N, C-alpha and C positions, 0 to 999 in steps of 0.2 A: 148158365147160371145168370141170375138177376138180381140185383139188390132189392130187398123188400122191407128193410127198416133200417135205422140208423140211430146211433146215440153218440153224444159228443161231452168230452171232459176236457176244462182247460187246466193244465198242469200249472204250478207256480213259476215254473221258469218260461211260461209263454208258449210251450207246445200245446197244440190243439190235437186231441185223440178222438178217434172216430172209431166206434165198433160197427160194424156193417153185418146184418144178417142177409146172407146171399142163399137165395134159393133156386132150386132147380127151374127151368124156364120150359122144360119138356112135359108137355101134357101127360099125366099117369104116372110121372116120376116125382116122388115126394121125398126130398131130402135137402139139406142145407149145411152151410159152412158159416162160421163166424170169422170177419177178417178184422185186425185190429191195425189202424193206420194211424201215423202221426204226421202232423204237417206243422213244419218248421220253416220260418220265412217264405210261406207261401207254397212250399215244394212238399207234396204228400210222399211217405215211404211207407211200405207195408213193413209192420213190425212183427205180426205173428198172425197164423192161421189155425184155426182147428181142425181136427180129424173130420172127415164126412159125416154128417149125423144122418143116419138113414131114418126115414119115416117121419121128419120133422116138417111140419108144414107153416108153423108160425114160432116167433121167439117174443117175449116181451120182457122188459127189465124191471126189475125191482131196485136195484142198485147200481150204478156205473160211475165209479169213483175208485180212488186210491185207497183201498180197506187195508191193504197189507205195509203201507209205508215205504215202497220201492221205487215211488216215482212214476208207476205205469198202472193205469186205471184196470179194475178188476170187475168182472160181470156177474151178478146175483140175477138170476131170472127164471123164467118158465118156459119150456118150449112144449109144443103141443103137436099131436100127431095129426093126421087127416081124419081121425075119428075124434078128435077134441079132446083125447086124454092127455092130461099135463104131467109134466114132470119138473121138479127143480134142477137148475143147473147153477154150477158155479165155476167160470173160467178166469182164475187168476191171470191178471196180465204178465205177459213174459216176452222174449225175445225168441221169435222163430215159431214155438209151437203153444197154442191154447190147448191145455188139458182139461178136461171136465174131471173135476175132482169129488164131488156128490157121488158120483156112478161109483167110483173107486172106493172111498171111505166108507159109503153106506151101502154096500153091496147087499143084496138080499131084502132092503127094507122098501117098502113103499110109502111115499111121503105125499101128504094132501097140498094142495094149492089153492084151495078156496080161498077167497078173501077172508073169512074168519080164523083160517089158519095159514095164512101165507108166510112162506120163507122170510125170515128177517135177521139182520146184521145185529149181534150181541156187541156193542161197543166195549172197548177198553182204554187204556190210558193212552192219553193224546188224541184222542177221536179215531184210532186205529181200530179195525175190526179185532174181537177177540175170538168169537165164534160165530157160527150161523145156528139158527135155531129154527128146528123143522118139525113139523107134526107127522108123526109115525102111524100108519094105519096097521092093523091087526090083519092076520097075524105076523109079529115083527119077529126077527131072528133072536132077539134077548128075551123073548117070551115075556115080555111086560105088556100091559093093556096099552091101547092107543094113547098117544098123549106126545108132548113135546120131548124131542132129544136135541142135544147140543153137540155139534161138531166143532170141537176147537180149532182154531186156525193156527197151523204151524210154520216155520221159517219157509218160506218160498213159495207160499200159497196152498200146501198141501193141508189136507183135513186130518184131525183123528177119527177113530170109528165114533159113532152117535153113543151117547150118554144121556140117561134119563137126568143127571145131575147137572146143573148150571155151573160153568167154570167160574173161578173166582178170577174175573177179571180186574181186579184193582180199581174200579171206578169209585 
């Protein structure tokens, strides 16, 4: 495995967080993991690692910041396979394990990641994320036409099922 990309976020307490896209260095093997590191007083320590993501050839970040208010940055981004098909991912920052939440909450949905329909964070009170907004393609499990779906953010970074109704984010 070899680092391919990295993103940083400076926490208010001075800790520097680094998310590293680590991809297979073996020719013909396309897979990746995301590693979250924290650097305090110049000493790096691994905070969390994602499950192995098979068929991932690249990752790009749309947001890498503390969206959930727990002091650890969260990753909203896009992964692409070797055929350049793209899928949105949301990895809430956590101790030990990074769990991809869109795949769980949005099971059965196909989401578009083109610039005009890019996934986005819906802000709530205090600048924290209230929900994620994604463009659902047809056929959708809810039998509605293609369009925006909202995945409200729950405690701990989990997401609710997609809904065509924007949540009341109190902004």
